[in-house]
C-alpha positions as CSV (number, residue, x, y, z in Angstrom):
1,X,90.2,136.6,85.1
2,X,91.0,133.1,87.2
3,X,94.9,132.2,88.3
4,X,94.7,128.7,89.1
5,X,95.3,125.8,86.7
6,X,94.3,122.2,86.6
7,X,96.4,119.1,85.6
8,X,97.8,115.3,86.1
9,X,100.3,115.0,88.9
10,X,103.3,114.8,88.1
11,X,105.9,112.5,90.8
12,X,107.8,116.1,90.9
13,X,104.8,116.6,92.9
14,X,104.5,113.7,95.3
15,X,106.4,115.4,98.5
16,X,104.6,119.0,97.7
17,X,101.7,116.7,97.7
18,X,102.0,115.2,100.6
19,X,102.7,117.7,102.6
20,X,99.0,119.5,101.8
21,X,97.4,115.9,102.6
22,X,99.2,116.0,106.1
23,X,97.5,119.3,106.6
24,X,93.9,118.6,105.3
25,X,93.7,115.0,106.6
26,X,96.0,115.3,110.2
27,X,94.5,111.8,111.2
28,X,98.2,110.4,112.5
29,X,99.1,108.9,109.1
30,X,102.7,108.3,108.9
31,X,104.8,110.3,105.8
32,X,105.2,106.8,104.0
33,X,101.0,105.8,104.3
34,X,100.6,108.9,102.8
35,X,102.8,108.1,99.7
36,X,101.6,104.9,99.3
37,X,97.3,106.5,99.4
38,X,99.2,108.1,96.0
39,X,101.8,105.8,94.4
40,X,99.9,102.9,95.1
41,X,95.9,103.5,95.6
42,X,93.5,100.2,95.5
43,X,91.4,101.9,93.3
44,X,93.2,105.3,91.9
45,X,96.3,105.4,89.4
46,X,98.3,107.7,89.5
47,X,97.4,109.3,86.0
48,X,93.5,109.7,88.0
49,X,95.7,112.3,91.1
50,X,95.2,115.8,89.5
51,X,96.9,119.2,91.5
52,X,95.4,122.8,91.2
53,X,98.5,125.3,90.6
54,X,97.9,129.1,91.4
55,X,100.9,130.9,89.6
56,X,103.0,127.4,89.2
57,X,102.2,126.6,93.0
58,X,100.3,124.0,93.8
59,X,98.2,124.2,95.9
60,X,95.3,120.9,96.2
61,X,95.1,118.1,94.8
62,X,92.2,115.7,94.0
63,X,91.6,111.6,92.2
64,X,89.2,111.1,89.7
65,X,88.8,108.1,87.9
66,X,85.6,106.4,86.2
67,X,84.0,102.9,87.0
68,X,80.6,101.2,86.9
69,X,78.0,100.7,89.9
70,X,75.0,98.3,89.9
71,X,71.8,100.4,90.4
72,X,67.8,98.3,90.0
73,X,70.3,95.4,88.6
74,X,72.2,97.1,86.0
75,X,75.6,99.1,86.2
76,X,76.0,102.7,85.9
77,X,79.3,104.0,84.2
78,X,79.7,106.7,87.5
79,X,82.5,109.3,88.4
80,X,84.7,108.8,91.6
81,X,86.0,111.6,93.3
82,X,88.5,111.1,96.5
83,X,91.0,113.3,98.3
84,X,90.0,116.5,98.0
85,X,92.8,118.7,99.1
86,X,93.7,122.6,99.6
87,X,96.7,124.1,101.5
88,X,96.2,125.7,104.5
89,X,97.8,129.4,102.9
90,X,94.8,128.7,100.0
91,X,92.3,128.4,101.2
92,X,88.7,131.2,100.8
93,X,90.1,131.9,97.3
94,X,88.0,129.5,95.3
95,X,90.1,126.8,95.1
96,X,88.5,123.2,95.9
97,X,85.5,125.4,93.5
98,X,87.9,125.2,90.9
99,X,89.2,121.5,91.6
100,X,85.5,120.6,91.5
101,X,84.4,122.6,88.2
102,X,87.0,120.7,86.2
103,X,86.8,117.2,87.6
104,X,82.8,117.3,87.0
105,X,83.3,118.6,83.8
106,X,86.1,115.8,82.7
107,X,83.6,113.6,84.2
108,X,80.6,115.4,81.3
109,X,83.1,114.1,78.7
110,X,83.4,111.0,79.9
111,X,79.7,110.5,79.9
112,X,79.0,109.4,83.2
113,X,75.6,108.9,85.1
114,X,76.8,110.0,88.8
115,X,79.4,111.1,90.7
116,X,80.1,109.6,93.9
117,X,82.6,110.6,96.5
118,X,82.9,110.0,100.5
119,X,82.4,113.8,101.7
120,X,84.8,115.1,104.9
121,X,81.4,117.6,104.8
122,X,78.0,116.5,103.0
123,X,77.2,120.4,103.7
124,X,80.3,121.7,101.7
125,X,79.8,119.1,98.5
126,X,75.8,120.1,99.1
127,X,77.0,123.1,97.0
128,X,77.6,121.3,93.8
129,X,74.7,118.7,93.0
130,X,75.7,116.3,95.5
131,X,72.9,114.8,97.8
132,X,73.6,112.3,99.9
133,X,72.4,108.2,100.3
134,X,71.4,105.7,102.2
135,X,73.5,105.3,105.9
136,X,74.4,102.6,106.7
137,X,75.7,100.0,110.1
138,X,78.7,99.7,111.5
139,X,77.9,96.1,113.5
140,X,79.7,95.7,116.7
141,X,79.1,92.1,117.8
142,X,80.0,89.5,119.9
143,X,80.5,86.3,118.0
144,X,77.8,83.9,119.7
145,X,75.2,87.2,118.9
146,X,75.4,85.8,115.7
147,X,73.3,82.9,114.9
148,X,73.1,78.9,114.1
149,X,73.1,78.5,110.2
150,X,74.2,75.6,108.3
151,X,77.7,73.9,109.6
152,X,79.2,75.0,105.7
153,X,83.1,74.0,105.8
154,X,85.3,77.2,105.3
155,X,88.4,76.8,102.9
156,X,91.3,79.0,101.8
157,X,91.1,81.1,98.7
158,X,92.9,79.4,96.6
159,X,93.6,80.4,92.9
160,X,91.1,78.2,91.1
161,X,88.7,80.2,93.6
162,X,89.2,83.6,91.9
163,X,86.6,83.6,89.0
164,X,84.2,81.5,90.7
165,X,84.7,84.7,93.2
166,X,84.3,87.2,91.1
167,X,81.5,85.8,89.0
168,X,79.7,85.5,92.8
169,X,80.3,89.0,93.8
170,X,79.2,90.6,89.8
171,X,76.1,88.1,90.6
172,X,75.8,89.7,94.3
173,X,75.8,93.6,92.9
174,X,72.9,93.1,90.4
175,X,70.8,92.4,93.3
176,X,72.2,95.4,95.4
177,X,72.5,99.3,95.2
178,X,75.6,101.0,94.8
179,X,77.9,98.4,94.9
180,X,80.9,98.9,92.7
181,X,82.5,97.0,90.1
182,X,85.6,95.9,91.3
183,X,89.3,95.3,88.9
184,X,91.4,92.3,88.1
185,X,93.9,94.1,90.3
186,X,92.0,95.3,92.6
187,X,90.9,91.4,93.7
188,X,94.2,90.5,93.0
189,X,95.4,93.7,95.1
190,X,93.7,92.1,98.3
191,X,94.2,88.4,98.0
192,X,97.8,89.9,98.3
193,X,97.4,91.7,101.1
194,X,99.1,90.1,104.2
195,X,96.7,92.1,106.7
196,X,93.1,90.1,105.1
197,X,92.6,86.4,105.2
198,X,90.2,85.2,102.4
199,X,88.0,82.1,102.7
200,X,85.1,80.8,101.0
201,X,82.7,77.8,100.8
202,X,82.6,75.8,97.6
203,X,79.5,73.4,96.4
204,X,81.6,71.3,93.7
205,X,83.6,74.0,91.6
206,X,81.2,76.1,92.8
207,X,82.0,79.6,95.0
208,X,78.6,79.9,96.6
209,X,79.9,82.3,99.7
210,X,83.6,84.0,100.8
211,X,84.7,85.9,103.1
212,X,87.6,88.7,103.7
213,X,88.3,89.7,107.1
214,X,91.3,90.1,109.2
215,X,92.3,90.4,113.1
216,X,94.0,92.6,115.6
217,X,95.4,92.4,118.8
218,X,96.9,95.6,120.8
219,X,98.7,93.7,122.9
220,X,100.1,90.1,123.5
221,X,96.8,88.3,125.3
222,X,94.5,91.7,124.6
223,X,91.2,91.6,123.8
224,X,90.7,90.0,119.7
225,X,88.8,91.5,117.4
226,X,87.3,90.6,114.1
227,X,86.4,93.0,111.1
228,X,84.7,92.0,108.3
229,X,86.0,93.7,105.4
230,X,83.8,92.2,102.3
231,X,81.8,88.6,102.0
232,X,79.3,88.0,99.6
233,X,77.2,84.8,99.4
234,X,74.8,82.9,96.3
235,X,71.3,82.5,98.3
236,X,69.9,82.8,102.0
237,X,71.6,79.6,103.1
238,X,75.0,81.2,102.2
239,X,74.5,83.5,104.1
240,X,73.2,81.7,107.2
241,X,76.5,79.5,106.9
242,X,78.6,82.9,106.9
243,X,77.0,83.9,110.2
244,X,77.5,80.2,111.9
245,X,81.0,80.7,110.7
246,X,81.0,84.1,112.4
247,X,80.0,82.4,115.6
248,X,81.6,79.6,115.4
249,X,85.0,82.6,116.1
250,X,84.0,82.9,119.7
251,X,86.7,80.8,121.0
252,X,89.2,83.6,119.8
253,X,87.6,86.6,118.9
254,X,85.3,88.8,121.9
255,X,84.4,91.5,119.0
256,X,82.7,91.2,115.3
257,X,82.6,94.2,113.2
258,X,81.1,94.2,110.1
259,X,79.4,97.1,107.8
260,X,76.1,96.2,106.6
261,X,73.0,98.1,104.9
262,X,70.4,99.6,107.3
263,X,68.3,97.1,106.5
264,X,70.6,94.1,106.2
265,X,68.3,91.0,108.1
266,X,71.6,90.3,110.0
267,X,70.3,93.9,112.6
268,X,67.4,91.5,113.0
269,X,69.0,88.3,114.1
270,X,71.6,89.0,116.2
271,X,71.2,88.3,119.6
272,X,72.4,90.0,122.8
273,X,75.6,91.1,120.3
274,X,77.0,93.9,123.8
275,X,77.5,90.4,125.6
276,X,80.0,91.1,127.7
277,X,80.4,94.7,127.2
278,X,78.7,97.9,129.3
279,X,76.3,100.3,127.5
280,X,75.0,103.4,129.8
281,X,72.9,105.1,131.3
282,X,71.1,106.4,128.0
283,X,71.7,103.6,126.5
284,X,71.7,100.3,128.0
285,X,72.9,98.0,125.0
286,X,74.8,99.9,121.8
287,X,75.3,97.6,119.2
288,X,76.9,99.7,117.0
289,X,77.0,102.8,115.0
290,X,74.7,103.9,112.2
291,X,77.0,105.5,110.0
292,X,76.6,108.8,106.7
293,X,77.4,107.0,102.7
294,X,78.3,108.2,100.4
295,X,77.4,111.3,98.5
296,X,76.2,111.1,94.8
297,X,75.6,114.0,91.9
298,X,73.7,113.1,88.8
299,X,75.7,114.1,85.9
300,X,73.2,113.6,83.2
301,X,69.4,113.4,84.7
302,X,68.1,111.6,81.4
303,X,71.2,109.2,80.7
304,X,71.2,108.4,84.5
305,X,67.5,107.4,84.6
306,X,67.5,106.4,81.6
307,X,70.8,103.4,82.6
308,X,69.1,103.0,86.1
309,X,67.2,99.0,86.1
310,X,63.6,99.4,86.7
311,X,62.2,96.4,88.2
312,X,58.7,97.6,87.2
313,X,55.9,96.7,85.0
314,X,54.0,99.4,86.2
315,X,53.4,103.0,84.6
316,X,54.3,106.4,86.4
317,X,54.6,109.8,85.3
318,X,56.7,112.1,87.3
319,X,58.1,115.4,87.1
320,X,61.9,116.6,88.7
321,X,61.6,120.5,88.6
322,X,61.4,120.8,84.5
323,X,62.1,117.6,83.1
324,X,59.0,115.4,82.9
325,X,59.9,111.3,82.7
326,X,57.4,108.1,82.4
327,X,58.2,104.9,83.9
328,X,56.8,102.1,81.4
329,X,58.0,98.4,80.9
330,X,60.7,98.8,83.0
331,X,61.9,101.4,80.8
332,X,62.3,105.8,81.8
333,X,61.6,108.3,78.5
334,X,61.3,111.8,78.3
335,X,57.5,112.7,78.9
336,X,55.6,115.2,77.0
337,X,55.1,118.1,77.9
338,X,51.6,118.2,78.3
339,X,51.7,114.7,80.5
340,X,49.6,114.7,83.5
341,X,52.5,114.5,86.6
342,X,51.0,112.2,89.2
343,X,54.3,112.9,91.7
344,X,56.3,115.7,91.3
345,X,59.9,115.9,92.8
346,X,63.0,117.8,93.6
347,X,66.1,117.6,91.6
348,X,67.7,116.8,95.1
349,X,65.5,114.1,95.7
350,X,65.5,112.4,92.7
351,X,69.1,111.6,93.4
352,X,68.5,110.1,96.6
353,X,65.4,108.0,95.6
354,X,67.0,107.1,91.9
355,X,70.5,106.5,93.0
356,X,70.8,106.6,96.7
357,X,68.3,104.1,98.3
358,X,65.9,106.7,99.5
359,X,62.0,105.4,100.0
360,X,59.5,107.6,98.1
361,X,57.8,107.6,102.6
362,X,60.7,109.4,103.5
363,X,60.8,111.8,100.8
364,X,57.7,112.7,101.6
365,X,58.2,113.0,104.9
366,X,61.2,115.5,103.9
367,X,58.8,117.7,101.7
368,X,61.4,116.3,98.5
369,X,58.3,114.6,97.1
370,X,54.5,114.9,96.6
371,X,51.6,113.2,94.8
372,X,48.6,114.1,93.1
373,X,47.0,110.9,95.4
374,X,47.5,108.4,98.0
375,X,47.3,105.7,95.1
376,X,49.9,107.8,93.6
377,X,52.7,107.7,96.1
378,X,52.0,103.7,96.4
379,X,52.5,103.4,93.0
380,X,56.1,105.3,92.8
381,X,57.1,103.5,95.9
382,X,56.7,100.4,94.3
383,X,58.2,102.0,90.7
384,X,61.2,103.3,92.6
385,X,61.5,100.7,95.2
386,X,65.5,98.8,95.3
387,X,67.3,98.2,98.4
388,X,68.9,100.4,100.5
389,X,72.0,102.3,99.7
390,X,75.9,100.5,100.4
391,X,79.1,99.7,99.2
392,X,81.8,97.1,100.5
393,X,84.2,99.4,98.5
394,X,84.2,103.3,100.4
395,X,87.3,105.3,98.6
């Protein structure tokens, strides 16, 4: 019989949780910073923090909360997990397994479709049914590498812009894969953060684009780097206007860093991104880093597929393990047991394909998808087509 018990965290646990956190994530953060991670987390509240005990001794902790994320133009209910940590003296005894099992059961009870986390090790979480979403790119470019575009005026964000920015963000998310919804509290925290600058473009009373960024300089008169934390636009004209704004920062900034989807047109639009920086014999002009995205676990396959948006009127019958589904008329249903299967997808592959932004072609190359014909494969590519996974809100 297990000696573990799991309960919500209490204020009296805080010092112990900080000590566990320091050992699990020895990255140089101060005790004060770690304390804020627990008591003033931007995405998780104190009620979302769980501890696991072994005979009344706290040996681990994790955050869990439900939110929504966009897939195929619709919002799915998702569970988000973070800060899963085990005390050094309790490692190798099944603490993390017990904690995750409890959180997964909590997610199931909350009727979520997916669980999402940013793992310290993708291989570790793969054992629990998590699959990797498509990677993203951290672009590092000189401002003059950004393309020219419309010279739209940008203004500091005011309270009158708030509702318009939120509406623009929701529209922006609906056209992408994996973007998380934001609460009013999350927006207010962002706007109140002293290290961030918020600018927006307006056409009349309508906000057509915005950018949130920070400037960093390690020492007085040293080089200045600009980090784009978040930006969104209503159309391609506004997108190019934001690119042009980034270019205009060349008088102050030497490098701009921005995370983008691996399909983002900015990656094709930048010119001489490494301007003023040297490469190596192996790579002459490095312009960024390809980074692993989050890991995704399907809580209930039929529920998740039904909740996802399907921007197609084509019909496709596919199998995932012993389960059979048919996409028809923009919806998905459980198919009869005698239905002819056109495409077979592995249980891990369906998470990557339907929710992780990974393509049919990539899954077929990995051996995670097979079709009865080239035409079936091509139709599956069209049916499952979605933007590569990207979220501006890691947690």
